[in-house]
C-alpha positions, 0 to 999 in steps of 0.5 A: 500499499502506498499513500500520505501518512498522517499525522507525518503527511509524507508519502510512504509505501508498506507492506503487510508481513502477516499482521505487521507493517513493513517498510521493505517489500515482501516477495509476492504482494498483491497491491491493496492501496494506491494513494489517497491519505492512510492513518492509523485505525481509529479509535473510541476511546469510551463506548459500552458494547455488549448491552445497550439498555438497563433491561438487557442483560449483557450478551455476545451475540451484541458484543459481535455485532457492536464490535463489528459496526465499530470495526465496519466505521474504521475504529479498530481500537475501542476502549470499553470503561467498564461494562456489564460483564467482562469482555470475554476472551474470544474477543482477543482471539477474533482477528475480524474484530476491533483490538479491546482495551477493557476496564472489566466492571463498572464499580459502583458504591451505595446509591452511585449507579444503576442498581446491579448494572455493574459491580457493587461494592462498599467503600470499603470493598472498593480497592480490592475489587479495583485491583480484581478488576484491573488485573482481570481486564486489560489493565484498567479498572472503572470506578464510578466516582460520583453521582446524583448532583446533590449527593456526595462523591466517592471520598478523596481517601477511598479514591487516592487508596484505589489509585495507589492500589491498582498502579501498584499492580501496574494498572491503571483507573479511569473514573467517571465524573459529572460534578464538581466534587467528583471531577475535583476527587479524581484529579486529585487522587491522580486517575488516569483518565477523566471520563466526561469530566462535567463541572470540571474545574479550570483550575485543576487543568494544569494539575491534569496535565502535569500528572498524566490524567487524560480527558476524555469529555464524550461531548457528542453524547451530552450534546445531543441530549442538550436541547431535550434537557433546555425544553424541560420544567425548570429544576435544580438537577436541570439547571445544573446539568445545563451549566455543567454543559455550558462549562465542557467545551471551554474546558476540552478546549483549556485541557488541550491547549495545557497539554492535557490528553483529550481523547474521542469516546462516544458513550452511546449507541449506535457504535462507530459514531466516532466521527462525530466526537471529532466534531464535537472537539473541533466545535470545543476549538481543537484543531481538525488535526489534533481532533482526528488525532485524539480519534486515532495516532494520538489514542492509540499511542496513549493505550500502547500501539505505535501508528504506521511505522514499520513493525507496528500493528497492520491496523489503518484505513485510507480514503480518498481526500484528506479527513483533515480538511473534512471530518464527514469523510471518516465516515466513508474509508476507502479502505480497511486493514484490521491485524492485516487482513483486508475488511473492505 
């Protein structure tokens, strides 16, 4: 294959050897991409495949369908920060499904999450449970750090103990945060990723940058609900939600400018719609290239995978035109290659 590689914007040629890219010719190769724009497979850093509704049990059939929808949209790596069940081993063994970085089951302390939808534990059990989920998944665990707007978040000392224990075990911690207190505790505890970050105090952004806490704002799912919220009858919860939403785009821009790793995640259905999150990141003030990187090469690097380099994974998407000039191009990949296999 040959084309202009992003983000370097250099014309290069690659050969596929098994599931690896090579910069030297492989005998007998067929040309599968001739020109256009090449970028590492897209990434959805916050998606929950396997179930769509609170009343639906987690199922392998739904999981396969969701991951296939991601793949067919060019999303070749997903992170599932919390799930109703641990991602089964057969997913990693199927070469036609995206690579998955999972965080085990959602960890919810009393009153903080939908009852029974994740793993319900007491605050006293949270540290042990977090280590267990990290060790049983891809090294991640996910803590519901807050929930209702008028109730307290997980105490700072508890969340700090979680982070210390998981880091000691070689894992990483994602924290769901939608209140000012929850976001503050998560940053002060040193979590690895702040999911949503609604009501985040801008004064904490420099600390996030310094300690390497990434921000996964999932703007598209919040933006989709903004008009509905505005149409609701005035209430404390409605006003709280809208105030949080009003601050999210400015915070995302400030975080990016401060050097925080901002990642694209959808947190919604249907799967395979990370293009919408890229568009929201652009609205927030990221350049088109930075927003695309948040859903491709930057996200892959953050999750431990290289881009299009010799010896790297043969996961790439090809487009006829430059997707940084028109993000709608992302919805129409000309070629998808996953683990060295031509998908489309």
